[in-house]
C-alpha positions, 0 to 999 in steps of 0.5 A, spaced: 304 450 685 299 451 690 298 457 695 298 455 702 295 459 707 300 460 713 298 455 719 300 456 726 307 454 727 307 448 732 302 445 727 307 446 721 313 443 725 308 437 728 303 435 723 299 431 728 298 437 733 291 438 733 287 444 730 283 449 733 277 446 736 270 448 732 265 451 736 260 447 740 254 449 734 259 446 729 260 440 733 253 438 735 251 438 727 257 434 726 255 428 730 248 428 729 249 427 721 253 421 720 249 418 726 243 418 722 246 416 716 248 410 719 242 408 721 239 409 715 244 405 712 243 399 717 237 396 714 240 395 707 246 392 710 242 387 714 237 385 708 244 384 704 247 380 709 241 376 710 240 375 702 248 373 702 247 368 708 241 365 705 245 364 699 251 362 702 256 366 699 259 374 700 258 374 708 266 376 709 265 381 704 259 385 707 263 384 714 269 387 711 265 393 708 262 394 715 268 394 718 272 399 713 267 404 716 269 404 723 277 404 720 281 409 724 286 413 721 292 416 724 292 423 725 297 427 720 295 422 715 293 424 708 287 420 705 283 421 699 276 423 700 270 425 696 266 432 697 258 430 699 256 436 702 258 444 702 254 449 706 256 456 709 261 453 714 264 447 712 265 442 707 263 435 708 268 429 705 267 422 706 274 418 707 271 412 708 270 413 716 264 411 720 263 419 720 264 424 715 270 429 716 269 436 716 273 442 713 272 449 714 270 453 708 275 458 708 280 453 705 276 453 699 276 460 698 280 464 693 282 471 694 276 474 691 272 470 696 270 465 691 268 457 693 272 452 689 268 446 692 263 441 689 259 435 691 263 429 688 270 432 687 275 428 689 280 431 694 286 429 698 286 431 705 290 431 712 287 428 718 288 433 723 284 430 729 278 425 730 274 422 736 271 415 736 266 417 742 263 423 738 264 420 732 267 426 729 273 428 724 276 435 723 280 435 716 284 440 712 285 440 705 291 446 706 295 441 710 295 436 705 297 440 700 302 443 704 305 435 705 304 434 698 309 441 697 314 439 701 314 432 698 315 435 692 320 440 694 324 434 697 324 430 691 326 436 687 332 437 691 334 430 691 334 429 683 337 436 683 330 438 679 327 445 678 320 448 681 316 453 679 314 459 683 312 466 683 316 472 685 310 475 690 314 481 693 321 484 695 324 483 702 331 484 705 337 482 701 332 479 695 325 476 694 320 472 697 317 467 692 311 462 692 312 455 690 306 452 694 310 455 700 314 461 701 321 460 699 327 466 699 331 468 693 337 472 694 338 478 690 345 475 688 341 469 685 336 472 682 340 474 674 346 473 671 348 480 672 345 485 678 338 487 677 337 494 676 330 495 677 328 489 682 321 492 682 320 489 675 321 482 678 315 482 682 309 478 679 313 474 674 313 466 674 320 463 673 323 456 674 328 455 680 333 450 683 333 449 691 339 451 694 337 448 701 331 447 705 329 446 712 322 443 713 322 444 721 324 451 720 320 452 713 326 455 710 327 454 703 333 458 699 332 458 691 336 460 685 335 462 678 342 464 677 344 457 677 339 455 672 341 461 667 348 459 668 347 452 666 343 454 660 348 459 658 353 454 658 349 450 653 348 455 649 355 457 649 358 451 647 353 450 642 354 457 639 362 456 639 361 450 635 356 453 630 360 460 629 365 461 624 369 467 620 364 470 615 358 467 617 352 472 618 348 471 624 343 475 629 345 477 636 342 482 641 345 488 643 348 487 651 352 493 652 354 499 649 361 503 650 364 508 647 369 504 643 363 499 641 357 494 642 357 488 645 353 483 642 350 477 645 350 471 640 347 465 644 351 465 650 358 468 647 359 475 647 362 478 641 365 485 640 362 490 634 368 495 634 365 502 633 370 502 626 366 496 624 359 499 625 358 503 619 362 505 613 361 512 615 362 516 621 360 514 628 360 519 634 358 514 639 354 507 638 349 509 642 346 514 637 345 508 633 343 502 638 339 501 644 340 495 649 336 489 647 336 491 640 336 485 635 341 486 630 344 482 624 352 482 624 358 478 620 363 474 624 370 477 623 374 473 627 374 468 632 378 466 638 376 460 641 381 459 646 380 466 649 372 465 647 373 472 643 369 474 637 370 480 633 363 482 629 362 487 623 356 490 620 359 495 615 361 488 612 354 486 610 355 492 605 360 493 600 365 498 601 363 504 598 370 506 596 370 501 591 367 505 585 368 512 588 373 514 583 368 512 577 362 515 581 366 522 583 371 523 578 376 529 578 372 536 576 365 533 577 360 538 582 358 534 588 353 536 594 354 533 601 353 535 608 358 538 613 359 533 618 365 535 622 370 542 622 377 542 624 382 548 624 384 546 617 378 545 613 371 542 613 369 534 612 363 533 607 359 527 607 357 525 600 354 519 602 355 514 607 362 512 608 365 517 603 367 523 606 371 529 602 375 535 605 374 542 603 380 545 605 380 552 608 384 555 602 379 552 598 373 555 601 373 563 598 377 566 592 378 572 595 377 572 603 382 569 607 379 565 611 382 563 618 377 558 620 371 554 616 366 555 622 366 563 618 364 560 612 360 553 614 357 550 619 355 542 621 349 540 618 349 544 612 348 542 605 354 545 600 356 544 593 363 543 591 368 540 586 372 534 586 379 536 586 383 530 587 381 522 589 385 517 591 381 511 593 386 506 596 388 512 601 380 513 602 381 521 601 377 526 596 379 533 596 374 538 594 373 545 593 367 550 594 370 556 591 371 552 584 363 552 584 363 559 582 368 563 577 375 566 579 374 574 580 382 574 579 381 571 572 378 578 570 380 583 574 386 585 570 382 586 564 377 590 568 382 594 572 389 594 567 395 597 570 395 604 570 387 605 571 384 610 577 380 607 581 376 609 587 374 606 593 373 605 600 378 604 606 376 597 609 382 596 613 389 600 616 395 597 618 402 599 619 404 597 612 398 601 609 391 601 606 387 596 604 381 599 599 375 595 597 375 594 589 370 589 587 366 584 592 372 580 595 377 584 592 381 588 596 387 593 593 393 595 598 396 602 598 403 601 601 405 606 606 411 608 601 406 609 596 402 614 599 406 620 599 412 622 595 415 627 600 411 626 607 415 622 612 409 617 614 410 613 621 403 610 620 397 611 615 392 613 620 396 619 621 392 621 614 387 617 613 381 613 617 377 607 616 371 608 611 374 614 607 373 614 600 380 615 596 382 615 589 389 611 587 392 608 581 393 601 579 400 599 580 400 591 579 396 585 579 399 578 581 394 573 579 397 567 582 399 570 589 392 574 588 395 581 590 392 587 587 397 593 588 395 600 588 398 607 589 396 614 591 402 619 590 402 616 583 396 621 582 401 627 582 408 628 579 414 626 583 417 632 586 424 629 586 424 629 578 424 636 577 429 638 584 435 639 580 432 644 576 430 648 582 436 647 586 442 647 582 449 645 585 452 651 588 446 655 589 446 658 596 439 656 599 435 657 606 432 652 610 429 649 616 433 644 621 428 638 622 432 633 625 439 633 628 443 626 629 451 625 630 452 625 623 449 631 621 443 636 620 437 635 616 434 641 612 427 642 609 428 646 603 420 645 601 415 640 603 417 633 603 424 635 600 430 635 605 437 636 604 443 633 609 449 637 612 454 632 613 458 633 620 464 634 616 461 640 612 458 644 618 465 648 619 472 648 618 473 646 625 473 639 627 465 638 630 464 631 633 456 632 633 452 638 631 447 636 637 447 642 642 450 647 637 444 648 633 436 647 634 430 643 631 426 649 627 433 654 627 433 657 620 440 656 616 443 657 610 448 653 606 450 651 599 448 645 594 453 641 593 450 635 590 443 632 588 442 625 586 434 624 584 434 617 583 436 616 591 432 622 593 438 626 596 441 633 596 448 634 599 449 641 603 454 645 606 455 650 611 463 650 610 463 651 603 459 657 604 463 660 609 470 658 605 467 661 599 465 668 603 472 668 606 475 667 599 470 673 596 473 677 602 480 676 600 479 677 593 476 683 594 481 685 599 487 684 594 483 687 588 482 693 592 490 694 594 494 699 590 500 698 585 506 694 589 511 699 591 516 695 594 519 688 593 515 686 599 509 688 596 509 684 590 511 678 594 505 679 599 501 679 593 503 673 590 502 669 596 495 671 597 494 669 590 496 662 591 492 662 597 486 663 593 488 658 588 489 653 593 482 654 596 
C-alpha cells in the first residue's frame, strides 16, 4: 500500500496529459547538466570505439549503447530508473535517456517533512513530459505508484482477492479507506453487525474485498463484511463438525439477555440459559458476565438441522444436592445468607446451589410475624436449624426459633395455674386485654373475665394501654401458645352468695336499667340484675312495658326464683299485687263478725275459697 497524493483530475483520467510546467530557473538547470555529462562522456566513447574498430570487434554494441541514450519514451509510460542526484528542489533520475529526468522533491517527503530519497536507489517512475530539443524530461514517482495501485486493484478484483487498507476517517454513509488510493467503505459493509461506535474503526488496518471500481472516476467500493462472512462460514462448518454433546469448550460472550447468555463458539452461537449458569440463584446474567468475556461451557444439546446449541456452565461442577442430606442432616445447626424474602418466609443460601426456606412461622417462638422483613433482611447472615431435607425435590426446611430454647416449655412451671401475676397492658382489643408476662409472651384477659358483674361493651371503658394490672393465671396451652388470665377472679363471685341476700318470696326494691318487649331489667345492686317478665308485670295482659315504665324509675317487686349458675333472678310485680290483695281480703274476712244469717255464712265460705284459689 502506497499513500498517493491527489493529482489534478485531468491527469488521473489521462495519465499522458502533461504535468505542470516547471519554472524557468529549473528548466535551465535541467538542460545544462545533461549536456555537460554527454560532452564529458564523448571522448571516452570515441576512444572505446576506436579501440574496438582497431580490434575489429564490438563496434555494433557500442552503437547500440549510444543509440540507447537517445531512446524516446512514451508519455505516461512507467520505467525503472536510478537516483543520481538529490537537491532542494528536485531528484534527478537516470532512466537511460540522453538526459536525466527530474522529479519534484515534494514527492519524496513524508508527513513530517523527511525526505526518503538516496543516490543509487532504484525506483519506478512515470514519464510525464519530455522535450527533445531542450533535452528535458519530467518524471513522477507518485503517478507511477498510482498506476501500480490501479493495476493491483484490477488484479485483486479479477482474482476475487483482498487488499489491505487503513480506515482514515468517517464520511457520510461509511468510511474513507486508504489502499494506495482513496476508497469508500459503506457502513453496512464494515462488520457483521451494526457498529455502536464508528469512531473506534478510524486508524485501524483491515483486509477488504473490492466490490466494484471505476478507474476513470477514481471510484472504489470496498467490503470487510464479505471477508468476515466467508471466515464465519468456514469457522461455523469447522465448529459444527467438532462439537458434540458433553464436550467442554471455550467461547466468547456475544450477547446478554434476561433469560441467558449467547456464546460464540467459533462461528456458531450457543445459548447458556440462566438456569444453567449456576447451581445457585442468578438474578440477571449481567451480574456475572460482560460482552467479550471468554468462558468455559459444556455442550448440553446440539441440533445440527437448526444449528442450535444448548450450553451449560453449572454442569462443569458436581451438583451440590448430591450429598446435601449427608452434609445437612435434620437437627443440625447451619449458617447462611438471606438471599430472598417472600410473604411466607425467607430463603437462605447455605452454599452455592443450596438454599433453604425459613417459614415465617419458624422465625419466633412468641411473636406473630406477618412478614419476614420484620425480622430479617436480604444479605443478612443468620443461624438456623435443619427441620427437614428432601434432596430429590431440592428442598430444605429451616427454623430460626429452634436455635434458642422454646420459652413455652418452661412457662407453665414458672407461672402455674392460680398464680397471681402483675404486668403492663400491651394491647387492647374488642375481645380483651393483652398483658406482657415474659419477653415475647403475652397473656390474654378476655372481656368476660374482667368483671363478675359489670356489663362491659369494650375493655377501653375501664383500662388504657400501659396500665399495670394484676391478674390470675387461668390456663396455659403450650401447643396453641395461649396464656389465659383473669382479673375478676381476684375477687369472689357475688353470684355465689346472691341466694343468701335475696331469698325467694322476698320483696325487694331496685332501679330499672333496661326496658324490652319481653320485660323489665331491674338492678338490685351493682352488677346484680333481675328480670320482671312481661307476664309478671300486671294481672292485666300487657304486650310491652315500654311506654308504661321509664329507665331509672325505682320499683318494688317480689323475688320469684334464683339461678346462681346461670346468673338469673326472676322478679314479679304481679305476684306482689296479688299478695297485697290477698292480704287485704284476708284482713277483711278476719275482721268480719259472727254470721247472723245463712247469707253471711255463704259469703264467708265464698271468700275463703277465693283466698285458697289465689
